N, C-alpha and C positions, 0 to 999 in steps of 0.2 A: 508324451514326449519326455525324455530324460532331462532333469534339471540340474544345472551346475551351480546352484545357489547355496550349497552346503556351507561354504566358507563365509556366507553373508554378503557376497559381492552382488551388486545390483547394476542394472543398466542405467543409462542417463535418465530414463524415465522412472527409475525406482523399481523396475520389474526384475524378477530373478532371471539369470541367464538360462536360456534353453540351448539345446544342441544346435538348433537352427541359427540362433544369434551368434554362437561361437563360430559356426561354419562361415557365416557371412563376414564376420570380423576377420577371420583367418584369410579368407579369399581376398577381401578388399585390401588387406595389408601385405598380401603376397607371401604369406608364411606357408611353409610346407606342412603337409598333414603329418599325423603321427606315423602312419605307414611309410610315408616318404622319408621321414627322419630315420626310421628303423632300417629301411633299405640302404640309406646313405651310410649307416654303420656297418653294412655288410651282411645283414640278415637275409636269409634265403626263403623263397617260396617253397611250397610243398613239391611241385614238379622239379624245381632246381635242385633241392637237396636229394630227392630221389634219384635224379640223373647223376648227380655227383657221386653218390654212394653205390649206384648201379643196382638199386632195388625198386620194387613197386611202391607206389604211394601208400598202399595199405600197410606195408612193412614200416614205413616212416611213422604212420599213426600209431601202430602197435609199440614201436620203440619210444615214442613220446609218452604214451600211457604208462609204460614200464619205467619211465624216468631216465632212459638212455639219451634222449635228446631233450633240449629245452626249446620252448617256443614262446613268443610274445603275441598278444592279441594286437592286430594291426589296425582294426577298425571296429565299428559297432556291429558288424556282421560276424564277428569271431573268426575272421580269417587269420590263421597263424603265420608268423614269420619265424623261422628257425635260426638259432645261433649256429654259425658254421661249425661243423664237427672238428674235433682235434685230429690232426693228421696221424694216421696209424693207430687210432683207438681200436683195440682188439675186440671190444664189445659190439662194434658196428659192422659185423660181418654176418651175412645171412647164414644161419645154421639151423636147418630144419630139425625140430625135435629138441633143441636146446632151450631150457626154461629161461625166459627173460628175467625172472626174479633173481636167478643166480648171476646173470650177467650184470644186472643193475647193482648188485652188491659188490661187484668187482670195482677196484679203484680205477677211475678213468685216467687216461693219459692227459696231463695238463696241456691246455691250449697255450698258444704263444701269449706271453704277458701283454695285458692291455696297458697302454700308457695311463699313468695316474699321477697323483701328487707325489712328490719326492718325500721320502721319509725324513722326519726331523733330524737335524744334525745332533750328534752326541756332544754333550758338554764335558769339557775336561777342566778339572780344578787346578 
């Protein structure tokens, strides 16, 4: 079983945290799973992104391997959740015979900006 004790954290009984302990703590506290948090951020499953782009799931997997799409591991079973594609990204069009390495080198269309911290105010003297 995978252990989460790398940071030196221990249970109340002095034992290292295991995946099972973390799962039980998360469930008893009513906390969402990692996959649930990713879904809440808008990440898509393989069938969802394939349907959105109008391609087969194997095409999505190939585009991920080529670096055209990014995915995050949702759980310990390596289920991927994909970042939503940028609207109008010309690389994400199925073109038989077009080398993926050439498309991956192309500059992607930027996605809509994610809300983040405001830039620091400029000081005037």
